[in-house]
C-alpha positions as a Markdown table, in Angstrom:
| # | Residue | x | y | z |
|---|---|---|---|---|
| 1 | Unk | -16.8 | -25.1 | -26.9 |
| 2 | Unk | -15.7 | -24.7 | -30.4 |
| 3 | Unk | -14.9 | -27.5 | -32.8 |
| 4 | Unk | -11.2 | -28.1 | -33.3 |
| 5 | Unk | -9.7 | -29.1 | -36.6 |
| 6 | Unk | -8.4 | -32.5 | -37.3 |
| 7 | Unk | -6.5 | -34.5 | -39.9 |
| 8 | Unk | -3.0 | -35.6 | -40.5 |
| 9 | Unk | 0.1 | -33.4 | -40.4 |
| 10 | Unk | 1.4 | -32.1 | -43.7 |
| 11 | Unk | 4.4 | -34.4 | -43.6 |
| 12 | Unk | 6.6 | -31.7 | -45.2 |
| 13 | Unk | 9.2 | -31.9 | -42.4 |
| 14 | Unk | 8.2 | -28.7 | -40.7 |
| 15 | Unk | 7.2 | -30.5 | -37.5 |
| 16 | Unk | 4.4 | -27.9 | -37.3 |
| 17 | Unk | 1.2 | -29.4 | -35.7 |
| 18 | Unk | -0.8 | -27.3 | -38.2 |
| 19 | Unk | -4.2 | -29.0 | -38.2 |
| 20 | Unk | -4.4 | -30.8 | -34.9 |
| 21 | Unk | -6.3 | -29.3 | -32.0 |
| 22 | Unk | -6.6 | -25.7 | -33.3 |
| 23 | Unk | -9.9 | -24.0 | -33.9 |
| 24 | Unk | -10.5 | -23.2 | -37.5 |
| 25 | Unk | -13.2 | -20.6 | -38.4 |
| 26 | Unk | -14.0 | -22.3 | -41.7 |
| 27 | Unk | -14.5 | -25.7 | -40.1 |
| 28 | Unk | -16.8 | -24.2 | -37.5 |
| 29 | Unk | -18.7 | -22.4 | -40.1 |
| 30 | Unk | -19.3 | -25.6 | -42.0 |
| 31 | Unk | -20.4 | -27.3 | -38.8 |
| 32 | Unk | -22.8 | -24.5 | -38.1 |
| 33 | Unk | -24.2 | -24.5 | -41.6 |
| 34 | Unk | -24.8 | -28.3 | -41.4 |
| 35 | Unk | -26.6 | -28.0 | -38.1 |
| 36 | Unk | -28.7 | -25.0 | -39.2 |
| 37 | Unk | -29.7 | -26.5 | -42.6 |
| 38 | Unk | -30.3 | -30.1 | -41.4 |
| 39 | Unk | -33.4 | -31.4 | -43.3 |
| 40 | Unk | -34.8 | -33.5 | -40.4 |
| 41 | Unk | -36.8 | -31.2 | -38.2 |
| 42 | Unk | -36.8 | -33.5 | -35.2 |
| 43 | Unk | -33.0 | -33.9 | -35.4 |
| 44 | Unk | -32.6 | -30.2 | -36.0 |
| 45 | Unk | -34.6 | -29.4 | -32.8 |
| 46 | Unk | -32.4 | -31.7 | -30.8 |
| 47 | Unk | -29.2 | -30.1 | -32.2 |
| 48 | Unk | -30.5 | -26.6 | -31.5 |
| 49 | Unk | -28.6 | -26.3 | -28.2 |
| 50 | Unk | -25.4 | -27.5 | -29.9 |
| 51 | Unk | -25.8 | -25.0 | -32.7 |
| 52 | Unk | -26.5 | -22.1 | -30.3 |
| 53 | Unk | -23.5 | -23.0 | -28.1 |
| 54 | Unk | -21.1 | -23.4 | -30.9 |
| 55 | Unk | -22.2 | -20.2 | -32.6 |
| 56 | Unk | -22.0 | -18.1 | -29.4 |
| 57 | Unk | -18.5 | -19.4 | -28.6 |
| 58 | Unk | -17.3 | -18.9 | -32.2 |
| 59 | Unk | -18.6 | -15.4 | -32.3 |
| 60 | Unk | -17.1 | -14.6 | -28.9 |
| 61 | Unk | -13.7 | -16.0 | -29.9 |
| 62 | Unk | -13.6 | -14.1 | -33.1 |
| 63 | Unk | -14.8 | -10.9 | -31.5 |
| 64 | Unk | -12.4 | -11.1 | -28.6 |
| 65 | Unk | -9.5 | -11.7 | -31.0 |
| 66 | Unk | -10.5 | -8.7 | -33.1 |
| 67 | Unk | -10.8 | -6.4 | -30.1 |
| 68 | Unk | -7.5 | -7.6 | -28.7 |
| 69 | Unk | -5.5 | -7.4 | -32.0 |
| 70 | Unk | -7.5 | -5.2 | -34.4 |
| 71 | Unk | -7.8 | -7.9 | -37.1 |
| 72 | Unk | -9.3 | -11.4 | -37.6 |
| 73 | Unk | -7.6 | -14.8 | -37.6 |
| 74 | Unk | -8.5 | -18.0 | -39.4 |
| 75 | Unk | -7.1 | -20.1 | -36.6 |
| 76 | Unk | -7.4 | -19.9 | -32.8 |
| 77 | Unk | -5.9 | -21.8 | -30.0 |
| 78 | Unk | -8.4 | -24.3 | -28.7 |
| 79 | Unk | -7.6 | -23.7 | -25.0 |
| 80 | Unk | -6.7 | -20.0 | -24.8 |
| 81 | Unk | -8.7 | -18.7 | -27.7 |
| 82 | Unk | -5.8 | -16.6 | -28.8 |
| 83 | Unk | -5.6 | -15.9 | -32.5 |
| 84 | Unk | -2.8 | -17.9 | -34.2 |
| 85 | Unk | -2.8 | -17.3 | -37.9 |
């Protein structure tokens, strides 16, 4: 599981579903940073499994994309993990 992006479409008439459902590396990084730096030690302990799972899946997704294509993406498909942009 990685964390998909969210938010509204750009509304610029492109009909591109730019933000919805895709996995954004920067959003996942922010989620990981928040989980890792949480000030409440009890809550942090409870979130440890979520942190570990999200981190492992994100690293696996990015690494597989790099091996497959030879470069990194900022956005990945949430179902296939293929690099998009």
